[in-house]
C-alpha positions in Angstrom: 0.0 0.0 0.0 2.8 2.4 0.9 4.6 1.8 -2.4 1.4 2.4 -4.4 0.8 5.7 -2.7 4.3 7.0 -3.1 4.2 9.4 -6.0 7.9 10.4 -6.1 9.8 7.0 -6.0 12.0 6.5 -9.0 14.7 4.1 -7.9 14.4 1.2 -5.4 17.3 -1.0 -4.3 16.4 -3.9 -2.0 18.2 -6.7 -0.2 15.7 -9.6 -0.6 17.8 -12.3 1.0 15.1 -12.6 3.7 12.2 -13.0 1.4 10.5 -15.7 -0.7 9.7 -15.7 -4.4 6.0 -15.2 -3.5 6.8 -12.0 -1.6 8.9 -10.7 -4.5 6.0 -11.3 -6.8 3.7 -9.4 -4.5 6.1 -6.5 -4.6 6.2 -6.5 -8.4 2.4 -6.5 -8.6 2.3 -3.5 -6.2 4.7 -1.6 -8.2 3.0 -2.4 -11.5 -0.3 -1.0 -10.1 1.2 2.4 -9.4 -0.8 4.8 -11.5 1.9 7.4 -12.2 4.5 4.7 -13.2 7.4 7.0 -12.3 9.6 4.1 -11.1 12.6 3.9 -13.4 14.6 1.1 -11.7 14.1 -1.7 -9.2 17.1 -3.7 -8.1 16.7 -7.0 -6.1 19.9 -8.0 -4.4 20.9 -11.4 -3.0 17.8 -13.1 -4.4 17.3 -16.3 -2.3 18.0 -19.5 -4.3 14.9 -21.4 -3.4 13.9 -22.4 -7.0 11.7 -19.4 -7.4 13.8 -17.4 -9.9 11.8 -18.5 -13.0 8.5 -17.5 -11.2 9.8 -14.0 -10.3 11.2 -13.4 -13.8 7.9 -14.5 -15.3 6.1 -12.1 -12.9 8.4 -9.3 -14.1 7.3 -9.9 -17.7 3.6 -10.1 -16.8 3.7 -6.9 -14.8 5.4 -5.1 -17.8 8.5 -4.3 -15.8 11.0 -6.0 -18.1 13.4 -3.0 -18.5 13.1 -1.8 -15.0 13.9 -4.8 -12.8 17.4 -6.2 -12.2 18.4 -9.1 -10.0 21.9 -8.8 -8.7 24.1 -11.1 -6.6 22.2 -14.3 -7.5 24.1 -17.4 -6.2 24.2 -20.0 -8.9 23.8 -23.6 -7.8 23.9 -26.9 -9.8 20.9 -27.0 -12.1 20.6 -23.3 -12.5 22.6 -23.4 -15.8 19.5 -24.7 -17.6 17.5 -21.5 -16.8 20.0 -18.7 -16.9 19.2 -17.7 -20.5 15.5 -17.5 -19.8 16.1 -15.2 -16.8 17.0 -11.9 -18.6 16.5 -9.9 -15.4 19.6 -11.5 -13.7 22.5 -9.1 -14.3 24.9 -10.1 -11.5 25.8 -13.6 -10.3 28.1 -15.3 -7.8 29.7 -18.8 -8.4 31.4 -20.8 -5.7 33.2 -24.0 -6.7 32.3 -25.5 -3.2 28.7 -25.7 -4.4 29.8 -27.9 -7.3 32.1 -30.4 -5.5 30.0 -33.3 -6.5 29.4 -32.1 -10.0 32.3 -30.3 -11.5 30.8 -30.8 -15.0 27.9 -28.6 -14.0 30.3 -25.8 -13.1 31.9 -25.9 -16.5 28.5 -25.9 -18.1 27.6 -22.7 -16.2 30.6 -20.9 -17.7 29.8 -22.3 -21.1 26.1 -21.2 -20.9 27.0 -17.7 -19.5 29.0 -17.0 -22.7 25.6 -16.4 -24.4 23.9 -14.7 -21.4 24.3 -11.1 -22.6 22.2 -9.8 -19.7 24.8 -10.9 -17.1 27.4 -8.1 -16.7 28.9 -8.8 -13.3 30.4 -12.0 -12.0 31.9 -13.1 -8.7 33.8 -16.4 -9.0 35.4 -18.3 -6.0 37.6 -21.3 -6.9 38.8 -23.4 -4.0 40.2 -26.4 -5.9 42.4 -26.3 -9.0 41.0 -28.0 -12.1 42.6 -27.3 -15.4 39.5 -27.9 -17.5 37.4 -25.6 -15.3 40.0 -22.9 -15.5 40.1 -23.2 -19.3 36.3 -22.9 -19.5 36.3 -19.8 -17.3 39.1 -18.3 -19.4 37.0 -19.0 -22.5 34.0 -17.3 -20.9 36.0 -14.2 -20.0 37.4 -14.1 -23.6 34.2 -14.6 -25.5 31.6 -12.8 -23.4 30.8 -9.4 -24.9 28.7 -8.2 -22.0 30.9 -8.8 -18.9 31.7 -5.5 -17.2 32.8 -6.4 -13.7 34.6 -9.5 -12.4 35.7 -10.5 -8.9 37.9 -13.6 -8.8 39.0 -15.4 -5.7 41.5 -18.3 -6.1 41.7 -19.8 -2.6 43.6 -22.9 -3.3 47.3 -22.7 -2.3 50.5 -24.6 -2.6 49.5 -26.6 0.5 46.4 -28.0 -1.3 46.7 -31.3 -3.1 45.0 -30.0 -6.2 47.7 -27.3 -6.6 50.7 -29.4 -5.7 49.8 -32.2 -8.1 49.4 -29.7 -11.0 51.7 -26.8 -10.1 53.0 -26.1 -13.6 49.6 -26.5 -15.2 48.0 -24.4 -12.5 50.4 -21.5 -12.9 50.0 -21.6 -16.7 46.2 -21.7 -16.4 46.2 -18.7 -14.1 48.5 -16.7 -16.3 46.2 -17.5 -19.3 43.2 -16.3 -17.3 45.0 -13.1 -16.2 46.1 -12.4 -19.8 42.5 -12.8 -20.9 41.1 -10.6 -18.1 43.5 -7.9 -19.1 42.8 -8.1 -22.8 39.0 -7.9 -22.6 38.4 -4.3 -23.4 34.8 -4.3 -22.2 35.7 -5.0 -18.5 35.4 -1.9 -16.2 36.3 -3.5 -12.8 38.7 -6.2 -11.8 39.0 -7.5 -8.3 41.5 -10.4 -7.8 42.5 -12.2 -4.6 45.0 -15.0 -5.1 46.8 -17.1 -2.6 49.2 -18.1 -5.3 51.4 -15.0 -5.8 51.5 -13.2 -9.1 54.9 -13.0 -10.7 56.5 -10.1 -12.7 55.0 -11.1 -16.0 51.4 -11.3 -14.7 51.8 -8.0 -12.9 52.9 -6.3 -16.0 49.9 -7.7 -17.8 47.5 -5.9 -15.3 49.5 -2.7 -15.7 49.1 -2.9 -19.5 45.3 -3.4 -18.9 45.0 -0.1 -17.3 47.0 1.7 -20.0 45.3 0.0 -22.9 41.7 -0.5 -21.7 39.9 2.9 -21.4 36.9 1.2 -19.9 38.8 -0.1 -16.8 38.3 2.2 -13.9 38.7 -0.1 -10.8 41.6 -2.5 -10.2 42.2 -4.4 -7.0 44.9 -7.1 -6.8 45.7 -9.0 -3.6 48.5 -11.5 -4.1 51.4 -9.9 -6.0 54.9 -10.9 -5.0 56.8 -8.3 -3.0 59.2 -7.9 -6.0 56.4 -7.7 -8.5 54.7 -4.6 -7.0 57.4 -2.2 -8.2 57.5 -4.0 -11.6 53.8 -3.3 -11.9 54.1 0.3 -10.8 57.0 1.0 -13.1 55.1 -0.3 -16.1 52.0 1.6 -15.0 53.7 4.9 -14.4 55.4 4.8 -17.8 52.2 5.8 -19.5 49.8 6.8 -16.7 50.1 10.6 -17.2 47.8 10.6 -20.2 45.5 7.9 -18.9 42.3 9.2 -17.2 40.2 6.0 -16.7 41.5 4.6 -13.4 39.6 5.8 -10.3 40.6 3.1 -7.8 43.9 1.2 -7.4 44.3 -1.2 -4.6 47.4 -3.4 -4.2 48.8 -5.5 -1.4 52.4 -6.0 -0.2 53.7 -2.5 -0.8 57.1 -2.3 0.9 59.5 0.6 1.4 60.8 0.3 -2.2 57.4 0.4 -3.8 55.7 2.9 -1.4 57.1 5.9 -3.3 56.0 4.5 -6.6 52.6 3.7 -5.1 52.3 7.3 -3.8 53.0 8.6 -7.3 50.4 6.2 -8.8 47.7 7.2 -6.2 48.3 10.9 -7.0 47.4 10.1 -10.6 44.3 8.2 -9.4 43.3 11.2 -7.3 43.8 13.5 -10.3 41.5 11.3 -12.4 38.8 11.2 -9.7 39.0 15.0 -9.5 38.7 15.4 -13.3 35.8 13.0 -13.6 34.0 14.6 -10.7 34.4 18.2 -12.0 33.5 17.1 -15.6 30.3 15.4 -14.2 29.4 18.7 -12.5 29.8 20.5 -15.8 27.5 18.0 -17.5 25.0 18.5 -14.7 25.0 22.3 -15.1 28.0 23.8 -13.3 29.6 25.8 -16.2 32.4 27.3 -14.2 36.0 27.5 -15.7 37.1 24.9 -13.1 34.6 22.3 -14.3 34.8 23.2 -18.0 38.6 22.6 -18.0 38.1 19.1 -16.6 35.2 18.3 -19.0 37.2 19.3 -22.0 40.0 17.0 -20.9 37.9 13.9 -20.2 34.8 14.4 -22.3 35.6 11.4 -24.5 36.4 9.0 -21.6 34.0 6.1 -21.0 34.5 6.7 -17.2 32.7 10.0 -17.5 29.6 8.3 -19.1 29.5 5.8 -16.2 29.8 8.5 -13.6 27.0 10.6 -15.1 24.8 7.6 -15.3 24.9 7.4 -11.5 23.4 10.9 -11.4 20.5 10.3 -13.8 17.6 7.8 -14.0 18.3 6.5 -17.5 21.6 5.6 -19.2 20.5 7.0 -22.5 19.9 10.3 -20.8 23.5 10.4 -19.6 24.9 10.0 -23.1 22.6 12.7 -24.4 23.6 15.1 -21.7 27.3 14.6 -22.4 26.8 15.1 -26.2 25.0 18.4 -25.4 27.9 19.5 -23.2 30.4 18.6 -25.9 28.6 20.7 -28.4 28.5 23.6 -26.0 32.2 23.4 -25.4 33.3 22.7 -29.0 31.1 25.2 -30.8 31.0 28.1 -28.3 31.7 31.5 -30.0 34.5 33.8 -29.0 32.3 35.8 -26.6 31.2 32.7 -24.7 34.7 31.4 -24.6 36.1 34.6 -23.2 33.2 34.9 -20.6 33.8 31.3 -19.5 37.5 31.9 -19.0 37.0 35.1 -17.2 38.6 37.4 -19.8 35.5 39.5 -20.3 32.2 39.9 -18.5 29.9 40.3 -21.5 31.5 40.4 -25.0 34.8 40.9 -26.7 35.4 44.4 -28.0 38.7 45.5 -29.6 40.1 48.8 -30.6 39.9 49.5 -34.3 43.3 49.2 -35.9 44.5 52.1 -38.1 45.5 49.8 -40.8 42.0 48.3 -40.9 43.0 44.8 -40.2 40.4 42.6 -38.4 40.6 42.1 -34.7 39.5 39.2 -32.6 35.9 40.5 -32.3 35.6 40.7 -36.1 36.6 37.1 -36.8 34.1 35.0 -38.7 32.7 32.2 -36.7 34.3 29.5 -38.9 37.7 31.2 -38.4 37.3 31.3 -34.7 36.4 27.5 -34.6 39.6 26.8 -36.5 41.6 28.7 -33.9 39.6 26.9 -31.2 41.0 23.6 -32.3 44.4 24.6 -31.0 43.1 26.4 -27.9 42.0 24.6 -24.7 39.9 26.3 -22.0 42.6 25.7 -19.5 45.1 27.6 -21.6 43.6 30.8 -20.2 44.7 30.8 -16.6 42.5 32.3 -13.9 44.5 34.9 -11.9 
């Protein structure tokens, strides 16, 4: 009743781990009956795996909420692989190998099926026992999935576990192949990796290259680098980090005295990126100050800006439209607007008439000004 009477609700994010599929269906029916239909997004987190997923997804379709409902954090169990493709509302899943101890084949089938589940964009995988075929299947999924955006990978097996000792060489090679695939997938925006088996220098360089080459990647967290590999990673990263604006979070373990200085330098670049994206977002949202305009002009083509603006608006398409409008404003502003924005004039540009009759800045044709503007950034005019 309270939901039906709420006339302002646009986004609703619920932890439904306590509920049943019947209760979720009642919630969907209540939201579908709202007369104003202002609700833009409903997220159901930690949906309980009590064999009610198909029922809830069917209810979503019947209530006409197909594009508004997302199920996140769904824990996949043996048998779920047969219905994943039919449950388009599931966008985020977690997979634990401990749930598949008695049926490893089902775990491999999950990764195989997920390759065609374009609606799944976020995956949390926990592997406790090494199995070469399973790792190869997971690597294939990461390589071939066009929709995966976020991945959290925990490899909890260690050199003390029989599965690793018996296959040490194969395990290290399989993990390296997976890391290479993770780093080369240009659609991934967030990588969280926790590995008991330490990453060597080569694998560490692979993740540094991922930051520099993948403009989509904005979060990287790696727990498990060798002490000697951290400075190798940071050296590789800092070699091209100055002109990379995508990374907003960098979290590494095992930073010793040798790598602390490098880590400080890298975190300064991360803080710079966060500031630029925040100010650019403010420009898109309407703050047309010089401070925000400079940042927007610098990162207006970065995917990370689109993602950040999306968090401020109700629809993702709206974010892209707003950024395009802001880009047109900056790129095609006339000389008066440019000079006002940079604080050179208050109203318009007026120049003294030259005795020789040559044109001044205020007499330039608009096309000529746009040609000059190609070589002139907003931040080139310094605020005193």
